N, CA and C atoms as a LAMMPS dump frame, in Angstrom:
ITEM: TIMESTEP
0
ITEM: NUMBER OF ATOMS
576
ITEM: BOX BOUNDS ff ff ff
-5.0000000000000000e+02 5.0000000000000000e+02
-5.0000000000000000e+02 5.0000000000000000e+02
-5.0000000000000000e+02 5.0000000000000000e+02
ITEM: ATOMS id mol type element x y z
1 1 1 N -283.1 -319.877 402.738
2 1 2 C -283.025 -320.471 401.402
3 1 3 C -281.675 -321.286 401.458
4 2 1 N -281.977 -322.623 401.119
5 2 2 C -280.83 -323.472 401.053
6 2 3 C -280.599 -323.906 399.627
7 3 1 N -279.373 -324.067 399.161
8 3 2 C -279.094 -324.711 397.783
9 3 3 C -279.141 -326.166 397.866
10 4 1 N -279.994 -326.788 397.143
11 4 2 C -280.297 -328.237 397.336
12 4 3 C -279.137 -329.02 396.195
13 5 1 N -279.216 -328.431 394.964
14 5 2 C -278.232 -329.392 393.925
15 5 3 C -277.847 -328.309 393.269
16 6 1 N -276.439 -328.542 392.788
17 6 2 C -275.941 -327.81 391.58
18 6 3 C -275.454 -328.619 390.418
19 7 1 N -275.865 -328.252 389.216
20 7 2 C -275.421 -329.203 388.106
21 7 3 C -274.671 -328.188 387.161
22 8 1 N -273.475 -328.609 386.788
23 8 2 C -272.504 -327.87 386.015
24 8 3 C -272.386 -328.675 384.798
25 9 1 N -271.709 -327.85 383.832
26 9 2 C -271.338 -328.52 382.468
27 9 3 C -272.401 -329.408 381.924
28 10 1 N -273.509 -328.48 381.547
29 10 2 C -274.695 -329.255 380.576
30 10 3 C -274.35 -329.496 379.286
31 11 1 N -274.542 -330.641 379.05
32 11 2 C -274.045 -331.012 377.592
33 11 3 C -275.684 -331.018 376.708
34 12 1 N -275.508 -331.076 375.38
35 12 2 C -276.488 -331.087 374.479
36 12 3 C -277.594 -332.25 374.808
37 13 1 N -276.96 -333.456 375.05
38 13 2 C -278.012 -334.569 375.245
39 13 3 C -278.874 -334.434 376.455
40 14 1 N -278.322 -333.582 377.401
41 14 2 C -279.22 -333.131 378.418
42 14 3 C -280.502 -332.392 378.027
43 15 1 N -280.473 -331.91 376.799
44 15 2 C -281.563 -330.985 376.251
45 15 3 C -282.446 -331.539 375.227
46 16 1 N -282.048 -332.79 374.97
47 16 2 C -282.94 -333.489 373.831
48 16 3 C -283.96 -334.225 374.323
49 17 1 N -285.322 -333.662 374.012
50 17 2 C -286.24 -334.375 374.824
51 17 3 C -286.501 -335.968 374.353
52 18 1 N -286.129 -336.4 373.181
53 18 2 C -286.358 -337.757 372.79
54 18 3 C -285.395 -338.568 373.606
55 19 1 N -284.124 -338.049 373.51
56 19 2 C -283.154 -338.768 374.429
57 19 3 C -283.368 -338.925 375.972
58 20 1 N -283.96 -337.678 376.308
59 20 2 C -284.253 -337.635 377.872
60 20 3 C -285.453 -338.79 378.092
61 21 1 N -286.313 -338.748 377.225
62 21 2 C -287.461 -339.977 377.264
63 21 3 C -286.984 -341.149 377.374
64 22 1 N -286.039 -341.444 376.455
65 22 2 C -285.499 -342.78 376.211
66 22 3 C -284.641 -343.169 377.5
67 23 1 N -283.856 -342.035 378.047
68 23 2 C -283.046 -342.436 379.331
69 23 3 C -283.952 -342.853 380.477
70 24 1 N -285.083 -341.914 380.686
71 24 2 C -286.08 -342.159 381.562
72 24 3 C -286.669 -343.538 381.466
73 25 1 N -287.145 -343.815 380.378
74 25 2 C -287.719 -345.084 380.296
75 25 3 C -286.921 -346.25 380.646
76 26 1 N -285.484 -346.162 380.203
77 26 2 C -284.537 -347.177 380.471
78 26 3 C -284.334 -347.113 382.085
79 27 1 N -284.412 -346.09 382.612
80 27 2 C -284.071 -345.92 384.106
81 27 3 C -285.183 -346.616 384.84
82 28 1 N -286.32 -346.48 384.364
83 28 2 C -287.633 -346.809 384.993
84 28 3 C -287.974 -348.524 384.615
85 29 1 N -287.265 -349.079 383.635
86 29 2 C -287.466 -350.534 382.968
87 29 3 C -288.934 -350.403 382.605
88 30 1 N -289.275 -349.469 381.825
89 30 2 C -290.674 -349.388 381.19
90 30 3 C -290.789 -349.203 379.558
91 31 1 N -289.498 -349.475 379.103
92 31 2 C -289.252 -349.091 377.637
93 31 3 C -290.3 -349.837 376.773
94 32 1 N -290.384 -351.36 377.09
95 32 2 C -291.392 -351.955 376.209
96 32 3 C -292.905 -351.563 376.355
97 33 1 N -293.398 -351.392 377.677
98 33 2 C -294.79 -351.153 377.759
99 33 3 C -294.954 -349.596 377.37
100 34 1 N -294.033 -348.633 377.449
101 34 2 C -294.185 -347.257 376.868
102 34 3 C -294.11 -347.55 375.3
103 35 1 N -293.547 -348.418 374.796
104 35 2 C -293.615 -348.527 373.378
105 35 3 C -294.995 -348.896 372.809
106 36 1 N -295.528 -349.846 373.579
107 36 2 C -296.933 -350.254 373.179
108 36 3 C -297.895 -349.104 373.447
109 37 1 N -297.879 -348.449 374.563
110 37 2 C -298.708 -347.357 375.023
111 37 3 C -298.662 -346.273 373.714
112 38 1 N -297.423 -345.845 373.442
113 38 2 C -297.206 -345.011 372.557
114 38 3 C -297.553 -345.199 371.153
115 39 1 N -297.715 -346.583 370.964
116 39 2 C -298.121 -346.974 369.621
117 39 3 C -299.795 -346.829 369.549
118 40 1 N -300.347 -347.103 370.549
119 40 2 C -301.845 -347.021 370.693
120 40 3 C -302.234 -345.596 370.763
121 41 1 N -301.405 -344.721 371.456
122 41 2 C -301.607 -343.309 371.746
123 41 3 C -300.424 -342.506 371.445
124 42 1 N -300.227 -342.238 370.089
125 42 2 C -299.125 -341.541 369.868
126 42 3 C -298.933 -339.863 370.466
127 43 1 N -300.063 -339.394 370.792
128 43 2 C -299.962 -338.195 371.395
129 43 3 C -299.507 -338.165 372.642
130 44 1 N -299.328 -339.277 373.511
131 44 2 C -298.799 -339.455 374.934
132 44 3 C -297.274 -339.331 374.517
133 45 1 N -296.657 -340.08 373.566
134 45 2 C -295.227 -339.821 373.147
135 45 3 C -295 -338.254 372.979
136 46 1 N -295.652 -337.619 372.247
137 46 2 C -295.42 -336.158 371.979
138 46 3 C -295.662 -335.487 373.188
139 47 1 N -296.474 -335.64 373.919
140 47 2 C -296.696 -335.036 375.342
141 47 3 C -295.426 -335.253 376.241
142 48 1 N -295.174 -336.566 376.23
143 48 2 C -294.039 -336.917 377.046
144 48 3 C -292.689 -336.252 376.601
145 49 1 N -292.432 -336.065 375.383
146 49 2 C -291.391 -335.017 374.878
147 49 3 C -291.497 -333.538 375.441
148 50 1 N -292.772 -333.102 375.345
149 50 2 C -292.98 -331.752 375.743
150 50 3 C -292.609 -331.671 377.338
151 51 1 N -293.077 -332.715 378.051
152 51 2 C -292.625 -332.955 379.504
153 51 3 C -291.284 -332.799 379.69
154 52 1 N -290.552 -333.684 378.977
155 52 2 C -289.08 -333.77 378.932
156 52 3 C -288.562 -332.446 378.778
157 53 1 N -289.083 -331.654 377.685
158 53 2 C -288.259 -330.309 377.604
159 53 3 C -288.884 -329.318 378.493
160 54 1 N -289.927 -329.409 379.174
161 54 2 C -290.242 -328.722 380.114
162 54 3 C -289.369 -328.792 381.348
163 55 1 N -289.052 -330.005 381.877
164 55 2 C -288.269 -330.178 383.078
165 55 3 C -287.134 -330.845 383.098
166 56 1 N -286.706 -331.489 381.971
167 56 2 C -285.517 -332.327 381.636
168 56 3 C -285.318 -333.46 382.732
169 57 1 N -284.297 -333.938 382.841
170 57 2 C -284.069 -334.814 383.74
171 57 3 C -283.051 -334.605 384.902
172 58 1 N -282.723 -333.045 384.901
173 58 2 C -282.07 -332.404 385.974
174 58 3 C -282.771 -332.161 387.009
175 59 1 N -284.197 -331.752 386.753
176 59 2 C -284.986 -331.093 387.912
177 59 3 C -285.103 -332.161 389.058
178 60 1 N -284.755 -331.983 390.239
179 60 2 C -285.004 -332.951 391.26
180 60 3 C -286.318 -333.06 391.872
181 61 1 N -286.435 -334.205 392.299
182 61 2 C -287.8 -334.774 392.822
183 61 3 C -287.851 -334.512 394.472
184 62 1 N -288.659 -333.595 394.987
185 62 2 C -288.76 -333.517 396.499
186 62 3 C -289.161 -334.784 397.186
187 63 1 N -289.951 -335.595 396.598
188 63 2 C -290.459 -336.841 397.249
189 63 3 C -289.507 -338.048 397.241
190 64 1 N -288.638 -338.003 396.222
191 64 2 C -287.631 -339.296 396.039
192 64 3 C -286.332 -338.612 395.755
193 65 1 N -285.577 -338.517 396.864
194 65 2 C -284.25 -337.887 396.838
195 65 3 C -283.303 -338.576 395.901
196 66 1 N -282.755 -337.976 394.896
197 66 2 C -281.738 -338.608 394.02
198 66 3 C -282.446 -338.974 392.65
199 67 1 N -283.795 -338.66 392.598
200 67 2 C -284.388 -339.406 391.349
201 67 3 C -284.886 -337.814 390.707
202 68 1 N -284.442 -337.906 389.368
203 68 2 C -285.184 -336.88 388.51
204 68 3 C -286.659 -336.888 388.634
205 69 1 N -287.316 -335.545 388.737
206 69 2 C -288.88 -335.278 388.877
207 69 3 C -289.408 -335.969 387.701
208 70 1 N -288.735 -335.758 386.409
209 70 2 C -289.267 -336.254 385.32
210 70 3 C -289.629 -337.678 385.216
211 71 1 N -288.356 -338.498 385.622
212 71 2 C -288.537 -339.92 385.918
213 71 3 C -289.591 -340.391 386.737
214 72 1 N -289.74 -339.681 387.911
215 72 2 C -290.637 -340.233 388.835
216 72 3 C -292.105 -340.047 388.107
217 73 1 N -292.283 -338.506 387.427
218 73 2 C -293.771 -338.486 386.898
219 73 3 C -293.999 -339.453 385.683
220 74 1 N -293.16 -339.755 384.934
221 74 2 C -293.281 -340.611 383.76
222 74 3 C -293.46 -342.028 384.165
223 75 1 N -292.747 -342.489 385.494
224 75 2 C -293.118 -343.772 386.084
225 75 3 C -294.295 -344.067 386.468
226 76 1 N -294.892 -342.868 387.17
227 76 2 C -296.086 -343.047 387.846
228 76 3 C -297.152 -343.012 386.907
229 77 1 N -296.991 -342.246 385.664
230 77 2 C -298.024 -342.204 384.715
231 77 3 C -298.198 -343.423 383.93
232 78 1 N -296.886 -344.167 383.822
233 78 2 C -296.771 -345.509 383.165
234 78 3 C -297.704 -346.442 383.859
235 79 1 N -297.187 -346.529 385.195
236 79 2 C -297.71 -347.582 386.252
237 79 3 C -299.341 -347.171 386.374
238 80 1 N -299.787 -346.152 386.303
239 80 2 C -301.214 -345.8 386.336
240 80 3 C -302.022 -346.146 385.019
241 81 1 N -301.162 -346.035 383.907
242 81 2 C -301.911 -346.369 382.642
243 81 3 C -301.885 -347.799 382.479
244 82 1 N -300.742 -348.519 383.234
245 82 2 C -300.813 -350.097 382.921
246 82 3 C -301.982 -350.635 383.749
247 83 1 N -302.12 -349.977 384.712
248 83 2 C -303.492 -350.594 385.549
249 83 3 C -304.835 -350.734 384.827
250 84 1 N -304.635 -349.909 383.671
251 84 2 C -305.983 -349.765 382.881
252 84 3 C -305.923 -350.336 381.251
253 85 1 N -304.778 -351.089 381.205
254 85 2 C -304.303 -351.679 379.94
255 85 3 C -305.219 -352.514 379.422
256 86 1 N -305.932 -353.368 380.148
257 86 2 C -306.841 -354.365 379.631
258 86 3 C -308.186 -353.674 379.225
259 87 1 N -308.16 -352.472 379.303
260 87 2 C -309.513 -351.69 378.942
261 87 3 C -309.159 -351.06 377.417
262 88 1 N -308.665 -351.999 376.574
263 88 2 C -308.351 -351.583 375.199
264 88 3 C -309.418 -351.023 374.411
265 89 1 N -310.613 -351.277 374.469
266 89 2 C -311.884 -350.738 373.841
267 89 3 C -312.023 -349.212 374.157
268 90 1 N -311.556 -348.741 375.242
269 90 2 C -312.189 -347.435 375.699
270 90 3 C -310.674 -346.553 375.793
271 91 1 N -310.934 -345.534 376.533
272 91 2 C -309.526 -344.562 376.583
273 91 3 C -309.095 -344.375 378.046
274 92 1 N -309.35 -345.497 378.83
275 92 2 C -309.106 -345.324 380.336
276 92 3 C -307.517 -345.303 380.692
277 93 1 N -306.637 -346.246 379.612
278 93 2 C -305.418 -346.365 379.711
279 93 3 C -304.801 -344.929 379.475
280 94 1 N -305.252 -344.204 378.461
281 94 2 C -304.664 -342.907 377.938
282 94 3 C -304.951 -341.92 379.061
283 95 1 N -306.356 -342.052 379.585
284 95 2 C -306.709 -340.944 380.555
285 95 3 C -306.009 -340.955 381.665
286 96 1 N -305.695 -342.257 382.276
287 96 2 C -304.924 -342.605 383.519
288 96 3 C -303.458 -342.107 383.38
289 97 1 N -302.805 -342.251 382.316
290 97 2 C -301.681 -341.642 381.977
291 97 3 C -301.736 -340.02 382.208
292 98 1 N -302.582 -339.34 381.315
293 98 2 C -302.747 -337.973 381.258
294 98 3 C -303.038 -337.598 382.8
295 99 1 N -304.146 -338.006 383.363
296 99 2 C -304.436 -337.798 384.883
297 99 3 C -303.326 -337.496 385.642
298 100 1 N -302.558 -338.584 385.67
299 100 2 C -301.421 -338.934 386.576
300 100 3 C -300.25 -337.727 386.465
301 101 1 N -300.076 -337.471 385.202
302 101 2 C -299.159 -336.368 384.92
303 101 3 C -299.651 -335.131 385.385
304 102 1 N -300.835 -334.832 385.01
305 102 2 C -301.446 -333.389 385.723
306 102 3 C -301.368 -333.284 386.986
307 103 1 N -301.643 -334.502 387.92
308 103 2 C -301.831 -334.582 389.317
309 103 3 C -300.467 -334.232 389.911
310 104 1 N -299.363 -334.681 389.132
311 104 2 C -297.929 -334.617 389.675
312 104 3 C -297.229 -333.335 389.148
313 105 1 N -297.801 -332.322 388.498
314 105 2 C -297.056 -331.351 388.15
315 105 3 C -297.108 -330.396 389.028
316 106 1 N -297.867 -330.27 390.101
317 106 2 C -297.545 -329.152 391.172
318 106 3 C -296.043 -329.323 391.735
319 107 1 N -295.619 -330.697 391.955
320 107 2 C -294.127 -331.066 392.351
321 107 3 C -293.111 -330.178 391.735
322 108 1 N -293.357 -329.751 390.422
323 108 2 C -292.471 -329.024 389.617
324 108 3 C -292.262 -327.645 390.267
325 109 1 N -293.254 -327.142 391.259
326 109 2 C -292.897 -325.736 391.811
327 109 3 C -292.405 -326.038 393.093
328 110 1 N -292.044 -326.91 393.663
329 110 2 C -291.554 -327.195 394.925
330 110 3 C -290.051 -326.596 395.1
331 111 1 N -289.349 -326.453 394.206
332 111 2 C -288.082 -325.697 394.173
333 111 3 C -287.962 -324.508 393.2
334 112 1 N -287.047 -323.727 393.394
335 112 2 C -286.764 -322.695 392.294
336 112 3 C -285.55 -322.972 391.662
337 113 1 N -285.199 -322.586 390.416
338 113 2 C -283.903 -322.915 389.7
339 113 3 C -283.441 -321.409 389.607
340 114 1 N -282.164 -321.264 389.81
341 114 2 C -281.611 -319.998 389.54
342 114 3 C -280.049 -320.27 388.933
343 115 1 N -279.678 -319.323 387.86
344 115 2 C -278.367 -319.45 387.254
345 115 3 C -277.814 -318.319 387.366
346 116 1 N -276.453 -318.107 387.175
347 116 2 C -275.502 -317.078 387.162
348 116 3 C -275.143 -316.889 385.566
349 117 1 N -275.542 -315.993 385.019
350 117 2 C -275.142 -315.575 383.666
351 117 3 C -274.308 -314.467 383.423
352 118 1 N -273.906 -314.072 382.191
353 118 2 C -273.148 -312.847 382.033
354 118 3 C -273.947 -311.72 382.607
355 119 1 N -275.275 -311.676 382.633
356 119 2 C -276.121 -310.544 382.89
357 119 3 C -276.288 -310.643 384.342
358 120 1 N -275.968 -311.469 385.083
359 120 2 C -276.299 -311.655 386.514
360 120 3 C -277.118 -312.851 387.057
361 121 1 N -277.767 -312.963 388.104
362 121 2 C -278.596 -313.984 388.632
363 121 3 C -280.033 -314.185 387.849
364 122 1 N -280.407 -315.271 387.27
365 122 2 C -281.618 -315.386 386.785
366 122 3 C -282.468 -316.358 387.375
367 123 1 N -283.815 -316.15 387.489
368 123 2 C -284.669 -317.388 388.06
369 123 3 C -285.267 -317.811 386.843
370 124 1 N -285.437 -319.161 386.859
371 124 2 C -286.355 -319.836 385.754
372 124 3 C -287.85 -319.714 386.092
373 125 1 N -288.592 -319.272 385.181
374 125 2 C -289.951 -319.1 385.263
375 125 3 C -290.831 -320.24 384.389
376 126 1 N -291.145 -321.372 385.062
377 126 2 C -291.552 -322.501 384.425
378 126 3 C -293.011 -322.368 383.53
379 127 1 N -293.636 -321.176 383.944
380 127 2 C -294.775 -320.814 383.244
381 127 3 C -294.572 -320.137 381.785
382 128 1 N -293.257 -319.627 381.853
383 128 2 C -293.041 -318.886 380.684
384 128 3 C -292.576 -319.707 379.472
385 129 1 N -291.678 -320.559 379.805
386 129 2 C -290.898 -321.525 378.751
387 129 3 C -290.53 -322.659 379.436
388 130 1 N -289.944 -323.577 378.531
389 130 2 C -289.357 -324.932 378.974
390 130 3 C -288.08 -324.626 379.43
391 131 1 N -287.683 -325.576 380.206
392 131 2 C -286.241 -325.529 380.922
393 131 3 C -285.022 -325.48 379.672
394 132 1 N -285.264 -326.571 378.622
395 132 2 C -284.678 -326.613 377.476
396 132 3 C -284.398 -325.481 376.817
397 133 1 N -285.477 -324.664 376.521
398 133 2 C -285.236 -323.483 375.982
399 133 3 C -284.665 -322.398 376.657
400 134 1 N -284.896 -322.305 378.082
401 134 2 C -284.359 -321.364 379.033
402 134 3 C -282.768 -321.55 379.146
403 135 1 N -282.28 -322.643 379.084
404 135 2 C -280.878 -323.274 379.015
405 135 3 C -280.293 -322.782 377.887
406 136 1 N -280.938 -323.027 376.765
407 136 2 C -280.478 -322.719 375.393
408 136 3 C -280.081 -321.109 375.35
409 137 1 N -281.155 -320.456 375.828
410 137 2 C -281.111 -319.02 375.845
411 137 3 C -280.09 -318.29 376.668
412 138 1 N -280.031 -318.827 377.887
413 138 2 C -279.133 -318.169 378.905
414 138 3 C -277.76 -318.649 378.919
415 139 1 N -277.651 -319.945 378.53
416 139 2 C -276.297 -320.885 378.526
417 139 3 C -275.469 -320.594 379.819
418 140 1 N -276.241 -321.222 380.847
419 140 2 C -275.653 -321.046 382.289
420 140 3 C -274.415 -322.064 382.375
421 141 1 N -273.566 -321.695 383.305
422 141 2 C -272.502 -322.491 383.619
423 141 3 C -272.825 -323.713 384.55
424 142 1 N -273.849 -323.269 385.417
425 142 2 C -274.346 -324.297 386.318
426 142 3 C -275.801 -323.716 386.62
427 143 1 N -276.48 -324.721 387.119
428 143 2 C -277.716 -324.69 387.536
429 143 3 C -277.878 -324.875 389.188
430 144 1 N -278.594 -324.009 389.714
431 144 2 C -278.592 -324.161 391.261
432 144 3 C -280.236 -324.08 391.652
433 145 1 N -280.62 -325.079 392.27
434 145 2 C -281.948 -325.309 392.919
435 145 3 C -282.031 -324.85 394.478
436 146 1 N -282.892 -324.103 394.632
437 146 2 C -283.125 -323.707 396.071
438 146 3 C -284.37 -324.446 396.651
439 147 1 N -284.35 -324.587 397.994
440 147 2 C -285.545 -325.196 398.667
441 147 3 C -286.73 -324.374 398.726
442 148 1 N -286.824 -323.208 398.159
443 148 2 C -287.748 -322.334 398.391
444 148 3 C -288.883 -322.425 397.093
445 149 1 N -289.932 -322.791 397.556
446 149 2 C -291.008 -323.047 396.493
447 149 3 C -291.344 -322.068 395.531
448 150 1 N -291.597 -322.21 394.432
449 150 2 C -291.845 -321.126 393.422
450 150 3 C -293.226 -320.398 393.701
451 151 1 N -293.158 -319.21 393.556
452 151 2 C -294.535 -318.385 394.092
453 151 3 C -295.93 -318.969 393.316
454 152 1 N -295.501 -319.335 392.23
455 152 2 C -296.711 -319.775 391.245
456 152 3 C -297.403 -321.329 391.637
457 153 1 N -296.541 -321.915 392.4
458 153 2 C -296.96 -323.402 392.988
459 153 3 C -298.185 -323.24 393.93
460 154 1 N -298.561 -322.03 394.501
461 154 2 C -299.497 -322.049 395.761
462 154 3 C -300.847 -321.855 394.946
463 155 1 N -300.896 -321.617 393.542
464 155 2 C -302.09 -321.648 392.828
465 155 3 C -302.513 -322.871 392.234
466 156 1 N -303.77 -323.481 392.596
467 156 2 C -304.379 -324.546 392.026
468 156 3 C -304.192 -324.544 390.452
469 157 1 N -304.451 -323.287 389.866
470 157 2 C -304.444 -323.201 388.455
471 157 3 C -303.042 -323.48 387.753
472 158 1 N -301.966 -323.339 388.495
473 158 2 C -300.732 -323.372 387.9
474 158 3 C -300.651 -324.877 387.153
475 159 1 N -300.965 -325.84 387.774
476 159 2 C -300.999 -327.325 387.174
477 159 3 C -301.642 -327.365 385.745
478 160 1 N -302.856 -326.672 385.738
479 160 2 C -303.401 -326.688 384.465
480 160 3 C -302.914 -325.882 383.488
481 161 1 N -302.215 -324.927 383.961
482 161 2 C -301.309 -323.933 382.756
483 161 3 C -300.2 -324.843 382.273
484 162 1 N -299.658 -325.532 383.105
485 162 2 C -298.324 -326.423 382.937
486 162 3 C -298.961 -327.479 381.874
487 163 1 N -300.078 -328.077 382.362
488 163 2 C -300.575 -329.22 381.713
489 163 3 C -300.934 -328.811 380.215
490 164 1 N -301.538 -327.644 380.135
491 164 2 C -301.815 -327.318 378.864
492 164 3 C -300.532 -326.956 377.842
493 165 1 N -299.322 -326.866 378.536
494 165 2 C -298.119 -326.829 377.742
495 165 3 C -297.656 -328.178 377.345
496 166 1 N -298.006 -329.273 377.976
497 166 2 C -297.695 -330.625 377.743
498 166 3 C -298.729 -331.483 376.923
499 167 1 N -300.009 -331.304 377.091
500 167 2 C -301.037 -332.12 376.388
501 167 3 C -301.994 -331.096 375.619
502 168 1 N -302.568 -331.551 374.713
503 168 2 C -303.493 -330.817 373.795
504 168 3 C -304.805 -330.698 374.668
505 169 1 N -305.483 -329.447 374.611
506 169 2 C -306.431 -329.333 375.46
507 169 3 C -307.616 -330.281 375.234
508 170 1 N -307.991 -330.701 374.081
509 170 2 C -308.929 -331.637 373.852
510 170 3 C -308.613 -333.065 374.616
511 171 1 N -307.283 -333.418 374.678
512 171 2 C -307.067 -334.595 375.305
513 171 3 C -307.287 -334.36 376.897
514 172 1 N -306.801 -333.144 377.468
515 172 2 C -307.074 -332.825 378.781
516 172 3 C -308.444 -333.024 379.092
517 173 1 N -309.322 -332.314 378.276
518 173 2 C -310.713 -332.449 378.534
519 173 3 C -311.432 -333.862 378.494
520 174 1 N -310.969 -334.713 377.332
521 174 2 C -311.577 -335.837 377.266
522 174 3 C -311.216 -336.933 378.269
523 175 1 N -309.786 -336.591 379.113
524 175 2 C -309.434 -337.398 379.978
525 175 3 C -310.009 -337.1 381.517
526 176 1 N -310.781 -335.776 381.43
527 176 2 C -311.356 -335.611 382.519
528 176 3 C -310.507 -334.878 383.51
529 177 1 N -309.318 -334.323 382.926
530 177 2 C -308.468 -333.731 383.91
531 177 3 C -308.597 -332.447 384.054
532 178 1 N -309.536 -331.661 383.425
533 178 2 C -310.088 -330.313 383.55
534 178 3 C -311.421 -330.297 384.585
535 179 1 N -312.031 -331.491 384.98
536 179 2 C -313.248 -331.452 385.293
537 179 3 C -312.968 -330.721 386.934
538 180 1 N -311.978 -330.806 387.715
539 180 2 C -311.963 -330.331 389.068
540 180 3 C -311.475 -328.816 388.633
541 181 1 N -311.111 -328.288 387.731
542 181 2 C -310.535 -326.996 387.428
543 181 3 C -311.749 -326.108 387.39
544 182 1 N -311.427 -324.986 388.229
545 182 2 C -312.606 -324.051 388.155
546 182 3 C -312.017 -322.972 387.161
547 183 1 N -312.355 -323.142 385.926
548 183 2 C -311.604 -322.293 384.85
549 183 3 C -312.491 -320.82 384.634
550 184 1 N -313.143 -320.435 385.763
551 184 2 C -313.81 -319.194 385.427
552 184 3 C -313.112 -318.022 384.985
553 185 1 N -312.896 -317.037 385.835
554 185 2 C -312.255 -315.909 385.373
555 185 3 C -310.869 -315.478 385.746
556 186 1 N -309.989 -316.885 385.824
557 186 2 C -308.834 -316.716 386.393
558 186 3 C -307.956 -316.578 384.925
559 187 1 N -306.902 -315.61 385.005
560 187 2 C -305.959 -315.381 383.978
561 187 3 C -304.51 -315.835 384.423
562 188 1 N -303.702 -315.923 383.358
563 188 2 C -302.25 -316.111 383.662
564 188 3 C -301.603 -315.305 384.616
565 189 1 N -301.958 -313.919 384.307
566 189 2 C -301.465 -312.952 385.378
567 189 3 C -301.933 -313.043 386.809
568 190 1 N -302.981 -313.719 387.02
569 190 2 C -303.464 -313.916 388.226
570 190 3 C -302.623 -315.027 389.049
571 191 1 N -301.898 -315.734 388.366
572 191 2 C -301.121 -316.898 388.753
573 191 3 C -299.604 -316.403 389.173
574 192 1 N -299.042 -315.81 388.226
575 192 2 C -297.731 -315.283 388.243
576 192 3 C -297.407 -314.281 389.157
């Protein structure tokens, strides 16, 4: 198990979902389109704030070295939605955004995050709370990502549990993002 990256001296701006989203949109040069999209679909702005709180811009992306995972997921969702922009009379633009985020959520489990606190080493559990809440609670001096995948990442249901923390269930359902989920008798304890 190798340490991939370490972030020290975490400031309050790194934990503000609104600022994180604004920074990500600026970095992706998508501010103008996102403003249009979020005007048409305000629930997507709310979901983007929840996604920012869940992973922040500190979480690395295993697919794009040096790019925050949040930035990559937001960019891919906006590009996907933009492809459906001309379909104003239906929900395909919104659905494309939602579907893209849901399909990219498994990337969140490709690493594990640990930190040293006064009480010893702690591992971040993404299914339990957002990274912003976890950092506020444990006040780590640094964050250490390892290349070992999180155990929950091997379960297909994990992305749906995460998606339900970001989007309203009725939005996930109407976007068709739950269609491929076998939501039978699986419980959260089966995933963790």
